[in-house]
C-alpha positions in Angstrom: 206.1 22.1 158.1 204.5 24.9 160.1 203.3 24.1 163.6 199.5 24.3 164.1 198.9 26.6 167.1 195.1 26.1 167.3 193.0 23.0 166.6 190.6 23.4 163.7 187.0 23.7 164.6 184.8 21.3 162.6 182.7 23.2 160.1 184.2 26.5 161.0 184.9 29.1 158.3 188.4 29.9 157.2 190.4 32.2 159.4 190.3 35.9 158.8 193.6 37.2 157.4 195.4 40.5 157.1 198.9 41.3 155.7 200.9 44.5 156.1 204.5 45.5 155.6 206.7 48.1 157.2 210.4 48.9 157.5 212.5 47.9 160.6 213.5 51.1 162.4 216.8 51.9 164.0 215.2 52.1 167.5 214.1 48.5 167.2 217.6 46.9 166.8 220.5 46.1 169.1 224.1 47.3 168.4 224.5 44.4 165.8 221.5 45.7 163.8 219.4 42.7 164.8 215.8 43.3 166.0 215.8 43.0 169.8 213.5 40.1 170.9 211.4 42.5 173.1 210.2 44.3 170.0 208.4 41.4 168.5 205.2 41.8 170.6 204.7 45.2 169.0 204.8 43.7 165.5 202.2 41.2 166.6 200.1 44.0 168.1 200.4 45.9 164.8 199.0 42.8 163.0 196.1 42.5 165.4 195.4 46.2 164.9 195.3 46.0 161.1 193.1 42.9 161.2 190.9 44.4 163.9 190.3 47.7 161.9 189.2 45.7 158.9 186.7 43.5 160.7 185.3 45.7 163.4 187.6 44.3 166.2 189.7 47.4 166.9 190.5 48.6 170.4 188.1 51.5 169.7 185.3 49.0 168.8 186.0 47.3 172.2 185.8 50.6 174.0 182.5 51.6 172.2 181.0 48.2 173.4 182.3 48.8 176.9 184.5 45.7 177.0 188.2 44.9 176.9 190.2 42.0 175.5 193.4 41.7 177.4 196.1 39.3 176.4 195.9 36.0 178.2 198.7 34.2 176.3 201.5 35.3 173.9 203.8 32.8 172.4 206.6 33.6 170.0 208.8 31.1 168.1 212.0 32.9 166.7 213.2 31.2 163.5 215.7 33.7 162.2 216.6 37.3 162.9 215.2 40.4 161.3 217.6 43.3 160.6 217.6 47.1 160.5 216.4 48.5 157.2 214.6 45.3 156.2 210.9 45.3 155.3 209.0 43.0 157.6 205.8 41.5 156.4 203.3 40.7 159.2 200.7 38.1 158.4 197.9 37.8 161.0 195.1 35.3 161.2 192.1 35.3 163.5 190.8 31.7 164.0 187.0 31.2 164.3 186.0 30.2 167.8 182.5 30.7 169.4 184.0 31.1 172.9 184.5 34.6 174.4 188.1 34.8 173.2 190.2 35.8 170.2 192.8 33.3 168.9 195.3 35.1 166.7 198.1 33.5 164.9 200.9 35.4 163.2 203.9 35.0 160.9 206.7 37.5 160.2 208.6 37.4 156.9 211.8 39.2 156.0 212.6 41.2 152.8 213.3 38.0 150.8 210.0 36.4 152.1 211.6 33.9 154.5 209.6 33.1 157.6 211.5 34.6 160.6 209.0 34.4 163.4 205.7 32.6 164.1 203.4 32.5 167.1 200.0 33.2 168.6 198.2 35.2 171.1 194.9 34.6 173.0 192.8 37.4 174.3 189.8 37.0 176.6 186.9 39.4 176.8 186.1 41.2 180.1 183.2 43.5 180.9 183.4 47.0 182.2 183.6 45.6 185.8 186.7 43.6 184.9 184.7 40.4 185.0 185.6 37.6 182.6 182.9 37.1 180.0 181.7 33.5 179.5 179.8 34.2 176.3 180.9 36.5 173.5 179.8 40.1 173.7 176.9 40.9 171.4 178.9 42.8 168.9 181.4 39.9 168.6 178.5 37.4 168.4 177.3 39.4 165.4 180.7 39.3 163.8 180.8 35.5 164.4 177.4 35.1 162.7 178.5 37.2 159.6 181.8 35.3 159.5 180.0 31.9 159.5 177.6 33.2 156.9 180.5 34.0 154.6 180.1 37.8 154.8 183.6 38.5 156.0 185.7 36.6 153.4 
């Protein structure tokens, strides 16, 4: 059974989800052909990027709205290794939350669709003066409204 990283919010819409695949490159592995543990954050970031582009939450969307969303937490559970030449499937979910934060959950799967890695990241919004935002920025509040209304399914 998969560990729940975030508590469900009563009445919240389903998480937004994005899946993409790519091949493990030679530069990402150690001498045994196993993906080096320090490469996994880049896979997670790729997942956030793909989901962000689809739903208006890309780094360029943040820049256009004069905010940033730095990583507050990153947690990775390594289940089994990935190897050079395999295709890795990155599944990313963004969990609904009305706070000024982004709760991402991820899962990596190998070429035979086995779960190899799970985890989560939390990003907090800061304004152009590097001040922590207590309420979601306007553009994200609009995304939350459309999400809750079922427009982002």
